[in-house]
N, C-alpha and C positions, 0 to 999 in steps of 0.2 A: 719722522713721526707720523703715525696714522691719523686720518681725519677724526676717528673716534677719540683718540687721545687728545687731540687739539680741542675738540668740542668739550671734553671733560674739564680741561684746564679753564676754558672760557666759562663754563658753568660754575666751577669752583670760585671764580673771581667775579661773578655776576654782580655781587654787592659793591664792587669797586668800579664797575663799568656803566651802570645804569645812568641815564641822563633824562632830564626833563626839558622839553621845549615848551615853555609855558605850561599849559595843562596836559600836554601830551607826554606820556611816559614811554621811553624806549629802553630796551634791555641793555643796549650798548650804542655808541655813537656812530656806528659804521653801517653803510648801506650802498648797494650798487646804484650808480647814476642812471637816469633815464636814457634809453636808447642803446645801452651797452649789454643788456641781458634779456632783451625782448620782454616777455611776460614771465620769465623765471623758470620755465619748464626745463630747459637744457641745464641751467645752472644748478637746479635742484638735483640733477643726477650726480653732481660732484660732492655736494654737502646739503644738509637741510637748510634752506634759506630762511626758515622760521627762526633760526638761531641768530639772525642778524637783527640790528636795530629796526630796519625796515627794508623794503625793496621799492625803488622808484621804477615803475613800469614804463614802457615806451609811449610816446605821444599818442593820444587818443583823440580822434576827431568825430564830428557828427556822422559823416558818411565815410565809407571805405576809401582809402587812397592807395594808388599804386606806387607813389613816390617818383623820384626822378629817374631819368635814363642812366644806364651804365656808361662810363665808369662812375661809381659813386663813392668809392673808398680808395685812398692812396696813403701808403705808409711813408712817413718822412724819417729823417735821422733822429728826430727828437719828439716824435708824436705821430699824429695821423690827421688826414683830411677826410671829412665825410660830407656827403651831400645826398643823404638818403631821401630827404623830402617828405618826412612825416608819414612814411608808408605804414598803414595799419588797417585792420579789417572793419573799422567803425565801432562806435561806442556800444551798440547793441550786442555785437559779437564779443567785444571785450568783456562786457558785464557777464554774459551768459557762459562763456568758455574759460575766461582767464581770471577775472576777479573772483568768481565763485570758487574756482580751483584754489587760488591763493588763500582764500578764507578757510577752505576745507583742510589745508595743511598747517594752518595756524600762523601764516605769514602776516606781518604788518605791512600793509600796502599803501603806497602813495601813488596816486594816478596823475600822470602828466597830461594836462588838458590843453589842447591846441585848437586853433580855428583860423578861418580866413576873414571873418568879420564878427562883429559883436554878437549877432544873433546866433551864429554857429557855436560860439563859445557858450552862450547861455543855454542852448539846446542840450549840449553835453552835460553841463552842470546840473540841469534839471533831472536828467536821466541818472546821473551818479547819485543824486540825492535819494533816489528810490532804493539804493543799496548801501546807504550810508553806514550801516552796521558793519559792512565788510571793508570799509575804507578808513584808513587813519587820517589821510589828508589829501588835498589836491595841490599839485604843483602847476601853477598857471604859466604856461609857456608863451611868453610875449617877446621872445628874444631869439627865435630860430633864424639864423642868417641864410639858410640854403633852400628856401622855398619862395617862389615868386609871389604867391598869395598866401601869406602867413601872418603871424602875429607881430613881426618885428616893428611894424609901424606903431603899435601900441607901446612897445618897449622903449621907444625913443622919444615919445611925446608925453610929458607929464600929465597933461589934462586928459588926453585920450586914455592913458593908463588908469587914472583915477576913475573915469567913467566906466571903463571895462570892469575894473575890480568891483565897483559898487553894484554893477548890473549882475555880477556873478554871486556876490555875497547876499544879494537880495533873494536869490532862488535856492540857495543851499546853506545848510548848517555845518557842512564839512569844513574843517579848518583849511584856509587857502594860503599857500606859500607862493609868492610871486617870484618867478625866475628872472633875475635881472641880466641884461645884456652888458658885456664889457665894452661894446662898440658904441659908446656914447661920449659926449664931451664931458659930462659930469655925472658920475654914478651917484654922487650924493644927492643931486637934484631928483633923480628917479627914486631913490630911497625915501626922500622926504615926501614925494608924491604918494608912495605906499603908506607912509606914516599917517597920512590924512584919511585913510580908508579903514575899513573893518578887516582888512587882510590880517591873517593870523601871524604870518612871518615872511621871510625872504629866503630864497635859495640863490646861490651865486658862486661862480659865474658860469654863464653859458659859454659856448665856444667863441674864440676870436674868429676873424675872417681871413682866409688865406687862399692860395692857389699853388698849383704845380704845373710846370711846363715840360713837355716831352722834347728833349734836346734834339732829337732826330728830325722832328717835324716843325718844332717851334710853336706847336699848338697846346692849349690847356689839356692836361691829363683828364681832369674832371669834366664830364659832359655838360654840367651846369656852369662850368668855368670857375666860379668861386665856390668855396666850401667852408664848413666850420672846422677850425683848427683846434685840436685838443692834444693832451699829453703833457709830459713833464716840463716842456718848454714854457707853458703858460702859467706855471705855479707862481712865479714872482708877481705876475700881474694880478692873479687871484688874491694873493695875500695882501697886496697893497690896496685893492679895491674893497675887500672885506674890512680891512683896518679902517678905511675911510667911512664906510657905511655904519660900522659899529659906533662911530662917534656921533651919529645923528639919529639912531634908533635903538630902542630896547627890545624890539621884536625879536623872536628867535631867528637865528640864521643857520641854514644848512650850507656849509661851505664845500666847494668843489673846484677842481681845476688842476690837474697834473699830479694828484696824490698817488704815490706808489710805495710808500713806506710808513712805518709807525712814526718816525720823526717828522714826516710831512704832516701827519694828523696833529701832532703836538703843536706844530707851527700854526696850523689853521685854528686850533682851539685858542692859542695864545693871542691871535689877532682879533678874535671875537666870535668865532663859530661856536655853535652849541652842539652840532653834530656834523658829520661829513659824508660826502658821497664819492665813491670811487668809480671812475669811468673807464678810460682807455686802458688802464693797467689790467682790466679783466680779460682783454684779448690776448695778452701775453701769458697770463696766469689765471685760470678760471677759479682758483681757490684763494685769490689774493685777499678777499675780505676776511676770510678765516685766518689766513697766515699773518695778516697785519695785526689782528687782535692778539695773537700769541706774542708777537714782537712787542706790542704795546704793553702787555702785562709784564714782560721781561724788563722793559725800560722803567716802568713804574716801580718794580722791585729794586732796580739798581739805584733809582733816585729817591727811594723811600717815600714814594707817593702813595697815599692811602686810597685816594679816589680820583677818578679822571677829571673831576671838576676843578682840581687844584691847578690844572694847566690853563683854565679859561681866563682870557682877558689879560694875561700878564704883560703883553706888549703895551697896554694902555696905562700901566701903573707908573 
């Protein structure tokens, strides 16, 4: 089936796919996850990304970052390791070259905001506020496991997390989704910390932590030694943690972690997600987000589901 035919089917079923994340309205629940399609330029060559619910662009910091040394990516039998290290051109360039372009093509943009300390996070939030009309939401990255000076310390300490969120929501009116790390003792505790702030919602989960060894040398394959682990193998962890978090919050949740099929999306909606982000699967199939919506519509027809919301929260009933 041609992309144009797929897009027409999605358009014809748009009244069945639209979702509300609180006051945010998305045309469908599917978006590419941050870090898996850069700023969308390449992906837009395959299909118009404006047809997706949103696009989560790669992590943006106050100053430009070169990222970690090579090797930074390693494919595993059931996923991939990455240690990119928040490589990006800095918020000023992101605003001028990428956010403006996304706005011009009608894409719904969620900006992943990262930093090394509270002030650097706040600096980026202030600059994003100046172009708030072009941004749907901020995804606050406090859970990146593969940078030595990053936000992970905020994502594992409830009090630090609350302080950071409050500092950011004080300087921007853009809805803030907090990206939770799975690498904590209690993800419920972190979600409860978010619940006590003005954060708009939660995205989860970020990558697990893993490594790979070169059997010939006995040395780590990744230059940074450890890396973020993503792909289908982490889906059961993501489902379990979203299920737990939904029990303690009514805030909107964007679920992610190993999604590669329409049935995966249905599982994520069933445990409490309001929308989903697809990450690693984009590397195997750059049209996965469109393809998966087609399959989702077919399953809805098969099950006599009139609207996507009928899948939401069924695991909690």
